[in-house]
CHARMM-style PDB file with segment names, atoms N, HN, CA, C and O in Angstrom:
ATOM      1  N   ILE     1      -6.413  -6.265  -6.423  1.00  0.00      PROA
ATOM      2  CA  ILE     1      -5.417  -6.696  -7.424  1.00  0.00      PROA
ATOM      3  C   ILE     1      -4.633  -5.486  -7.911  1.00  0.00      PROA
ATOM      4  O   ILE     1      -3.411  -5.543  -8.049  1.00  0.00      PROA
ATOM      5  N   VAL     2      -5.332  -4.404  -8.167  1.00  0.00      PROA
ATOM      6  HN  VAL     2      -6.325  -4.358  -8.055  1.00  0.00      PROA
ATOM      7  CA  VAL     2      -4.658  -3.196  -8.651  1.00  0.00      PROA
ATOM      8  C   VAL     2      -3.654  -2.699  -7.618  1.00  0.00      PROA
ATOM      9  O   VAL     2      -2.521  -2.358  -7.956  1.00  0.00      PROA
ATOM     10  N   SER     3      -4.078  -2.660  -6.350  1.00  0.00      PROA
ATOM     11  HN  SER     3      -4.999  -2.937  -6.075  1.00  0.00      PROA
ATOM     12  CA  SER     3      -3.190  -2.159  -5.309  1.00  0.00      PROA
ATOM     13  C   SER     3      -1.946  -3.032  -5.187  1.00  0.00      PROA
ATOM     14  O   SER     3      -0.850  -2.530  -4.936  1.00  0.00      PROA
ATOM     15  N   THR     4      -2.122  -4.354  -5.366  1.00  0.00      PROA
ATOM     16  HN  THR     4      -3.012  -4.761  -5.570  1.00  0.00      PROA
ATOM     17  CA  THR     4      -0.976  -5.265  -5.307  1.00  0.00      PROA
ATOM     18  C   THR     4       0.001  -4.960  -6.429  1.00  0.00      PROA
ATOM     19  O   THR     4       1.214  -4.957  -6.220  1.00  0.00      PROA
ATOM     20  N   GLU     5      -0.523  -4.703  -7.615  1.00  0.00      PROA
ATOM     21  HN  GLU     5      -1.508  -4.705  -7.785  1.00  0.00      PROA
ATOM     22  CA  GLU     5       0.333  -4.385  -8.753  1.00  0.00      PROA
ATOM     23  C   GLU     5       1.085  -3.084  -8.516  1.00  0.00      PROA
ATOM     24  O   GLU     5       2.271  -2.972  -8.827  1.00  0.00      PROA
ATOM     25  N   VAL     6       0.379  -2.101  -7.961  1.00  0.00      PROA
ATOM     26  HN  VAL     6      -0.584  -2.192  -7.709  1.00  0.00      PROA
ATOM     27  CA  VAL     6       1.009  -0.821  -7.669  1.00  0.00      PROA
ATOM     28  C   VAL     6       2.104  -0.997  -6.615  1.00  0.00      PROA
ATOM     29  O   VAL     6       3.197  -0.448  -6.751  1.00  0.00      PROA
ATOM     30  N   GLU     7       1.806  -1.765  -5.568  1.00  0.00      PROA
ATOM     31  HN  GLU     7       0.918  -2.211  -5.458  1.00  0.00      PROA
ATOM     32  CA  GLU     7       2.789  -2.001  -4.524  1.00  0.00      PROA
ATOM     33  C   GLU     7       4.013  -2.713  -5.086  1.00  0.00      PROA
ATOM     34  O   GLU     7       5.146  -2.405  -4.716  1.00  0.00      PROA
ATOM     35  N   SER     8       3.775  -3.671  -5.987  1.00  0.00      PROA
ATOM     36  HN  SER     8       2.854  -3.921  -6.288  1.00  0.00      PROA
ATOM     37  CA  SER     8       4.876  -4.385  -6.616  1.00  0.00      PROA
ATOM     38  C   SER     8       5.735  -3.427  -7.429  1.00  0.00      PROA
ATOM     39  O   SER     8       6.963  -3.496  -7.392  1.00  0.00      PROA
ATOM     40  N   SER     9       5.083  -2.537  -8.159  1.00  0.00      PROA
ATOM     41  HN  SER     9       4.085  -2.480  -8.188  1.00  0.00      PROA
ATOM     42  CA  SER     9       5.792  -1.547  -8.953  1.00  0.00      PROA
ATOM     43  C   SER     9       6.594  -0.614  -8.041  1.00  0.00      PROA
ATOM     44  O   SER     9       7.753  -0.304  -8.319  1.00  0.00      PROA
ATOM     45  N   ASN    10       5.967  -0.175  -6.956  1.00  0.00      PROA
ATOM     46  HN  ASN    10       5.026  -0.427  -6.730  1.00  0.00      PROA
ATOM     47  CA  ASN    10       6.647   0.697  -6.009  1.00  0.00      PROA
ATOM     48  C   ASN    10       7.842  -0.005  -5.371  1.00  0.00      PROA
ATOM     49  O   ASN    10       8.888   0.612  -5.168  1.00  0.00      PROA
ATOM     50  N   MET    11       7.692  -1.302  -5.052  1.00  0.00      PROA
ATOM     51  HN  MET    11       6.842  -1.803  -5.216  1.00  0.00      PROA
ATOM     52  CA  MET    11       8.782  -2.055  -4.452  1.00  0.00      PROA
ATOM     53  C   MET    11       9.979  -2.090  -5.391  1.00  0.00      PROA
ATOM     54  O   MET    11      11.120  -1.946  -4.952  1.00  0.00      PROA
ATOM     55  N   SER    12       9.721  -2.283  -6.695  1.00  0.00      PROA
ATOM     56  HN  SER    12       8.795  -2.400  -7.052  1.00  0.00      PROA
ATOM     57  CA  SER    12      10.804  -2.285  -7.671  1.00  0.00      PROA
ATOM     58  C   SER    12      11.510  -0.933  -7.671  1.00  0.00      PROA
ATOM     59  O   SER    12      12.738  -0.867  -7.726  1.00  0.00      PROA
ATOM     60  N   LEU    13      10.730   0.139  -7.609  1.00  0.00      PROA
ATOM     61  HN  LEU    13       9.733   0.086  -7.564  1.00  0.00      PROA
ATOM     62  CA  LEU    13      11.294   1.478  -7.579  1.00  0.00      PROA
ATOM     63  C   LEU    13      12.109   1.681  -6.309  1.00  0.00      PROA
ATOM     64  O   LEU    13      13.196   2.257  -6.343  1.00  0.00      PROA
ATOM     65  N   VAL    14      11.574   1.199  -5.183  1.00  0.00      PROA
ATOM     66  HN  VAL    14      10.691   0.731  -5.155  1.00  0.00      PROA
ATOM     67  CA  VAL    14      12.280   1.325  -3.905  1.00  0.00      PROA
ATOM     68  C   VAL    14      13.590   0.557  -3.950  1.00  0.00      PROA
ATOM     69  O   VAL    14      14.614   1.050  -3.476  1.00  0.00      PROA
ATOM     70  N   LEU    15      13.570  -0.642  -4.512  1.00  0.00      PROA
ATOM     71  HN  LEU    15      12.738  -1.043  -4.897  1.00  0.00      PROA
ATOM     72  CA  LEU    15      14.784  -1.443  -4.605  1.00  0.00      PROA
ATOM     73  C   LEU    15      15.830  -0.740  -5.454  1.00  0.00      PROA
ATOM     74  O   LEU    15      17.017  -0.755  -5.128  1.00  0.00      PROA
ATOM     75  N   SER    16      15.387  -0.124  -6.546  1.00  0.00      PROA
ATOM     76  HN  SER    16      14.423  -0.112  -6.811  1.00  0.00      PROA
ATOM     77  CA  SER    16      16.294   0.619  -7.409  1.00  0.00      PROA
ATOM     78  C   SER    16      16.882   1.807  -6.655  1.00  0.00      PROA
ATOM     79  O   SER    16      18.085   2.060  -6.715  1.00  0.00      PROA
ATOM     80  N   THR    17      16.016   2.534  -5.943  1.00  0.00      PROA
ATOM     81  HN  THR    17      15.039   2.329  -5.894  1.00  0.00      PROA
ATOM     82  CA  THR    17      16.455   3.671  -5.143  1.00  0.00      PROA
ATOM     83  C   THR    17      17.381   3.217  -4.034  1.00  0.00      PROA
ATOM     84  O   THR    17      18.362   3.891  -3.719  1.00  0.00      PROA
ATOM     85  N   ASP    18      17.067   2.065  -3.437  1.00  0.00      PROA
ATOM     86  HN  ASP    18      16.270   1.517  -3.693  1.00  0.00      PROA
ATOM     87  CA  ASP    18      17.866   1.511  -2.361  1.00  0.00      PROA
ATOM     88  C   ASP    18      19.302   1.294  -2.821  1.00  0.00      PROA
ATOM     89  O   ASP    18      20.236   1.577  -2.072  1.00  0.00      PROA
ATOM     90  N   HSD    19      19.490   0.801  -4.024  1.00  0.00      PROA
ATOM     91  HN  HSD    19      18.730   0.570  -4.633  1.00  0.00      PROA
ATOM     92  CA  HSD    19      20.827   0.564  -4.563  1.00  0.00      PROA
ATOM     93  C   HSD    19      21.596   1.871  -4.681  1.00  0.00      PROA
ATOM     94  O   HSD    19      22.777   1.942  -4.338  1.00  0.00      PROA
ATOM     95  N   GLU    20      20.920   2.901  -5.166  1.00  0.00      PROA
ATOM     96  HN  GLU    20      19.962   2.844  -5.445  1.00  0.00      PROA
ATOM     97  CA  GLU    20      21.549   4.213  -5.302  1.00  0.00      PROA
ATOM     98  C   GLU    20      21.919   4.774  -3.937  1.00  0.00      PROA
ATOM     99  O   GLU    20      22.994   5.345  -3.757  1.00  0.00      PROA
ATOM    100  N   MET    21      21.011   4.602  -2.976  1.00  0.00      PROA
ATOM    101  HN  MET    21      20.137   4.137  -3.123  1.00  0.00      PROA
ATOM    102  CA  MET    21      21.266   5.102  -1.620  1.00  0.00      PROA
ATOM    103  C   MET    21      22.433   4.362  -0.984  1.00  0.00      PROA
ATOM    104  O   MET    21      23.268   4.974  -0.318  1.00  0.00      PROA
ATOM    105  N   MET    22      22.495   3.058  -1.185  1.00  0.00      PROA
ATOM    106  HN  MET    22      21.816   2.562  -1.726  1.00  0.00      PROA
ATOM    107  CA  MET    22      23.596   2.277  -0.621  1.00  0.00      PROA
ATOM    108  C   MET    22      24.926   2.715  -1.220  1.00  0.00      PROA
ATOM    109  O   MET    22      25.929   2.823  -0.514  1.00  0.00      PROA
ATOM    110  N   THR    23      24.928   2.967  -2.531  1.00  0.00      PROA
ATOM    111  HN  THR    23      24.114   2.879  -3.105  1.00  0.00      PROA
ATOM    112  CA  THR    23      26.146   3.427  -3.198  1.00  0.00      PROA
ATOM    113  C   THR    23      26.574   4.776  -2.624  1.00  0.00      PROA
ATOM    114  O   THR    23      27.750   4.993  -2.330  1.00  0.00      PROA
ATOM    115  N   PHE    24      25.608   5.677  -2.470  1.00  0.00      PROA
ATOM    116  HN  PHE    24      24.653   5.501  -2.709  1.00  0.00      PROA
ATOM    117  CA  PHE    24      25.883   6.992  -1.906  1.00  0.00      PROA
ATOM    118  C   PHE    24      26.350   6.849  -0.460  1.00  0.00      PROA
ATOM    119  O   PHE    24      27.260   7.550  -0.018  1.00  0.00      PROA
ATOM    120  N   ALA    25      25.715   5.929   0.272  1.00  0.00      PROA
ATOM    121  HN  ALA    25      24.976   5.359  -0.087  1.00  0.00      PROA
ATOM    122  CA  ALA    25      26.060   5.725   1.678  1.00  0.00      PROA
ATOM    123  C   ALA    25      27.505   5.257   1.807  1.00  0.00      PROA
ATOM    124  O   ALA    25      28.241   5.726   2.675  1.00  0.00      PROA
ATOM    125  N   LEU    26      27.901   4.340   0.949  1.00  0.00      PROA
ATOM    126  HN  LEU    26      27.303   3.959   0.244  1.00  0.00      PROA
ATOM    127  CA  LEU    26      29.279   3.855   0.977  1.00  0.00      PROA
ATOM    128  C   LEU    26      30.248   5.004   0.700  1.00  0.00      PROA
ATOM    129  O   LEU    26      31.284   5.132   1.353  1.00  0.00      PROA
ATOM    130  N   ASN    27      29.894   5.830  -0.273  1.00  0.00      PROA
ATOM    131  HN  ASN    27      29.052   5.726  -0.803  1.00  0.00      PROA
ATOM    132  CA  ASN    27      30.759   6.943  -0.652  1.00  0.00      PROA
ATOM    133  C   ASN    27      30.835   8.002   0.446  1.00  0.00      PROA
ATOM    134  O   ASN    27      31.865   8.654   0.618  1.00  0.00      PROA
ATOM    135  N   SER    28      29.738   8.166   1.188  1.00  0.00      PROA
ATOM    136  HN  SER    28      28.902   7.636   1.048  1.00  0.00      PROA
ATOM    137  CA  SER    28      29.686   9.214   2.202  1.00  0.00      PROA
ATOM    138  C   SER    28      30.042   8.704   3.589  1.00  0.00      PROA
ATOM    139  O   SER    28      30.029   9.462   4.559  1.00  0.00      PROA
ATOM    140  N   GLN    29      30.368   7.381   3.683  1.00  0.00      PROA
ATOM    141  HN  GLN    29      30.378   6.765   2.895  1.00  0.00      PROA
ATOM    142  CA  GLN    29      30.793   6.778   4.944  1.00  0.00      PROA
ATOM    143  C   GLN    29      29.732   6.885   6.034  1.00  0.00      PROA
ATOM    144  O   GLN    29      30.060   6.982   7.216  1.00  0.00      PROA
ATOM    145  N   HSD    30      28.458   6.867   5.635  1.00  0.00      PROA
ATOM    146  HN  HSD    30      28.192   6.788   4.674  1.00  0.00      PROA
ATOM    147  CA  HSD    30      27.365   6.834   6.606  1.00  0.00      PROA
ATOM    148  C   HSD    30      26.543   5.571   6.375  1.00  0.00      PROA
ATOM    149  O   HSD    30      25.326   5.572   6.565  1.00  0.00      PROA
ATOM    150  N   MET    31      27.219   4.481   5.960  1.00  0.00      PROA
ATOM    151  HN  MET    31      28.207   4.480   5.806  1.00  0.00      PROA
ATOM    152  CA  MET    31      26.522   3.271   5.547  1.00  0.00      PROA
ATOM    153  C   MET    31      25.601   2.747   6.644  1.00  0.00      PROA
ATOM    154  O   MET    31      24.437   2.449   6.376  1.00  0.00      PROA
ATOM    155  N   ASN    32      26.092   2.629   7.855  1.00  0.00      PROA
ATOM    156  HN  ASN    32      27.038   2.870   8.073  1.00  0.00      PROA
ATOM    157  CA  ASN    32      25.303   1.996   8.905  1.00  0.00      PROA
ATOM    158  C   ASN    32      23.987   2.724   9.159  1.00  0.00      PROA
ATOM    159  O   ASN    32      22.925   2.100   9.160  1.00  0.00      PROA
ATOM    160  N   MET    33      24.046   4.025   9.371  1.00  0.00      PROA
ATOM    161  HN  MET    33      24.909   4.531   9.370  1.00  0.00      PROA
ATOM    162  CA  MET    33      22.849   4.814   9.658  1.00  0.00      PROA
ATOM    163  C   MET    33      21.877   4.756   8.487  1.00  0.00      PROA
ATOM    164  O   MET    33      20.678   4.545   8.673  1.00  0.00      PROA
ATOM    165  N   ARG    34      22.402   4.944   7.280  1.00  0.00      PROA
ATOM    166  HN  ARG    34      23.376   5.115   7.129  1.00  0.00      PROA
ATOM    167  CA  ARG    34      21.547   4.959   6.102  1.00  0.00      PROA
ATOM    168  C   ARG    34      20.987   3.579   5.813  1.00  0.00      PROA
ATOM    169  O   ARG    34      19.821   3.452   5.440  1.00  0.00      PROA
ATOM    170  N   TYR    35      21.795   2.547   5.978  1.00  0.00      PROA
ATOM    171  HN  TYR    35      22.742   2.650   6.281  1.00  0.00      PROA
ATOM    172  CA  TYR    35      21.307   1.204   5.709  1.00  0.00      PROA
ATOM    173  C   TYR    35      20.187   0.836   6.675  1.00  0.00      PROA
ATOM    174  O   TYR    35      19.183   0.247   6.274  1.00  0.00      PROA
ATOM    175  N   VAL    36      20.359   1.181   7.942  1.00  0.00      PROA
ATOM    176  HN  VAL    36      21.174   1.659   8.268  1.00  0.00      PROA
ATOM    177  CA  VAL    36      19.306   0.895   8.924  1.00  0.00      PROA
ATOM    178  C   VAL    36      18.025   1.632   8.558  1.00  0.00      PROA
ATOM    179  O   VAL    36      16.935   1.067   8.643  1.00  0.00      PROA
ATOM    180  N   SER    37      18.152   2.884   8.154  1.00  0.00      PROA
ATOM    181  HN  SER    37      19.038   3.343   8.085  1.00  0.00      PROA
ATOM    182  CA  SER    37      16.971   3.662   7.770  1.00  0.00      PROA
ATOM    183  C   SER    37      16.258   3.021   6.588  1.00  0.00      PROA
ATOM    184  O   SER    37      15.035   2.882   6.600  1.00  0.00      PROA
ATOM    185  N   VAL    38      17.009   2.634   5.579  1.00  0.00      PROA
ATOM    186  HN  VAL    38      18.002   2.747   5.570  1.00  0.00      PROA
ATOM    187  CA  VAL    38      16.422   1.996   4.397  1.00  0.00      PROA
ATOM    188  C   VAL    38      15.825   0.655   4.771  1.00  0.00      PROA
ATOM    189  O   VAL    38      14.729   0.310   4.328  1.00  0.00      PROA
ATOM    190  N   PHE    39      16.547  -0.107   5.591  1.00  0.00      PROA
ATOM    191  HN  PHE    39      17.437   0.173   5.951  1.00  0.00      PROA
ATOM    192  CA  PHE    39      16.066  -1.429   5.979  1.00  0.00      PROA
ATOM    193  C   PHE    39      14.744  -1.338   6.724  1.00  0.00      PROA
ATOM    194  O   PHE    39      13.817  -2.101   6.455  1.00  0.00      PROA
ATOM    195  N   MET    40      14.661  -0.400   7.662  1.00  0.00      PROA
ATOM    196  HN  MET    40      15.414   0.221   7.880  1.00  0.00      PROA
ATOM    197  CA  MET    40      13.425  -0.220   8.423  1.00  0.00      PROA
ATOM    198  C   MET    40      12.284   0.204   7.506  1.00  0.00      PROA
ATOM    199  O   MET    40      11.143  -0.220   7.687  1.00  0.00      PROA
ATOM    200  N   PHE    41      12.600   1.052   6.511  1.00  0.00      PROA
ATOM    201  HN  PHE    41      13.528   1.396   6.364  1.00  0.00      PROA
ATOM    202  CA  PHE    41      11.599   1.488   5.541  1.00  0.00      PROA
ATOM    203  C   PHE    41      11.095   0.306   4.716  1.00  0.00      PROA
ATOM    204  O   PHE    41       9.896   0.183   4.463  1.00  0.00      PROA
ATOM    205  N   MET    42      12.013  -0.559   4.301  1.00  0.00      PROA
ATOM    206  HN  MET    42      12.986  -0.459   4.507  1.00  0.00      PROA
ATOM    207  CA  MET    42      11.643  -1.740   3.527  1.00  0.00      PROA
ATOM    208  C   MET    42      10.770  -2.675   4.351  1.00  0.00      PROA
ATOM    209  O   MET    42       9.781  -3.210   3.850  1.00  0.00      PROA
ATOM    210  N   VAL    43      11.136  -2.874   5.621  1.00  0.00      PROA
ATOM    211  HN  VAL    43      11.940  -2.439   6.028  1.00  0.00      PROA
ATOM    212  CA  VAL    43      10.353  -3.738   6.514  1.00  0.00      PROA
ATOM    213  C   VAL    43       8.945  -3.174   6.689  1.00  0.00      PROA
ATOM    214  O   VAL    43       7.961  -3.914   6.670  1.00  0.00      PROA
ATOM    215  N   ALA    44       8.863  -1.858   6.860  1.00  0.00      PROA
ATOM    216  HN  ALA    44       9.662  -1.257   6.875  1.00  0.00      PROA
ATOM    217  CA  ALA    44       7.559  -1.217   7.031  1.00  0.00      PROA
ATOM    218  C   ALA    44       6.693  -1.415   5.781  1.00  0.00      PROA
ATOM    219  O   ALA    44       5.494  -1.669   5.893  1.00  0.00      PROA
ATOM    220  N   LEU    45       7.293  -1.302   4.600  1.00  0.00      PROA
ATOM    221  HN  LEU    45       8.267  -1.096   4.509  1.00  0.00      PROA
ATOM    222  CA  LEU    45       6.553  -1.515   3.364  1.00  0.00      PROA
ATOM    223  C   LEU    45       6.048  -2.943   3.274  1.00  0.00      PROA
ATOM    224  O   LEU    45       4.898  -3.179   2.904  1.00  0.00      PROA
ATOM    225  N   LYS    46       6.907  -3.898   3.613  1.00  0.00      PROA
ATOM    226  HN  LYS    46       7.841  -3.707   3.914  1.00  0.00      PROA
ATOM    227  CA  LYS    46       6.519  -5.304   3.526  1.00  0.00      PROA
ATOM    228  C   LYS    46       5.380  -5.607   4.497  1.00  0.00      PROA
ATOM    229  O   LYS    46       4.448  -6.340   4.165  1.00  0.00      PROA
ATOM    230  N   GLN    47       5.466  -5.037   5.699  1.00  0.00      PROA
ATOM    231  HN  GLN    47       6.223  -4.442   5.968  1.00  0.00      PROA
ATOM    232  CA  GLN    47       4.416  -5.267   6.687  1.00  0.00      PROA
ATOM    233  C   GLN    47       3.105  -4.624   6.228  1.00  0.00      PROA
ATOM    234  O   GLN    47       2.027  -5.184   6.429  1.00  0.00      PROA
ATOM    235  N   ALA    48       3.209  -3.450   5.615  1.00  0.00      PROA
ATOM    236  HN  ALA    48       4.085  -2.996   5.453  1.00  0.00      PROA
ATOM    237  CA  ALA    48       2.005  -2.741   5.174  1.00  0.00      PROA
ATOM    238  C   ALA    48       1.320  -3.479   4.021  1.00  0.00      PROA
ATOM    239  O   ALA    48       0.099  -3.416   3.885  1.00  0.00      PROA
ATOM    240  N   SER    49       2.090  -4.167   3.204  1.00  0.00      PROA
ATOM    241  HN  SER    49       3.083  -4.219   3.315  1.00  0.00      PROA
ATOM    242  CA  SER    49       1.530  -4.829   2.025  1.00  0.00      PROA
ATOM    243  C   SER    49       1.008  -6.230   2.348  1.00  0.00      PROA
ATOM    244  O   SER    49       0.305  -6.830   1.534  1.00  0.00      PROA
ATOM    245  N   SER    50       1.344  -6.752   3.525  1.00  0.00      PROA
ATOM    246  HN  SER    50       1.915  -6.264   4.186  1.00  0.00      PROA
ATOM    247  CA  SER    50       0.912  -8.104   3.879  1.00  0.00      PROA
ATOM    248  C   SER    50      -0.286  -8.091   4.820  1.00  0.00      PROA
ATOM    249  OT1 SER    50      -0.774  -9.150   5.215  1.00  0.00      PROA
TER     250      SER     50
END
């Protein structure tokens, strides 16, 4: 139960960071590469938590 709560907390942090990264990616015109990297990271987290 504790680990689930921690993972949930981390996911919220990742989502918040993801928004910042996407904003930066748009500004730096590297959206595709950065979005794929973030997306793969998110998928890996979801797979690890399930």
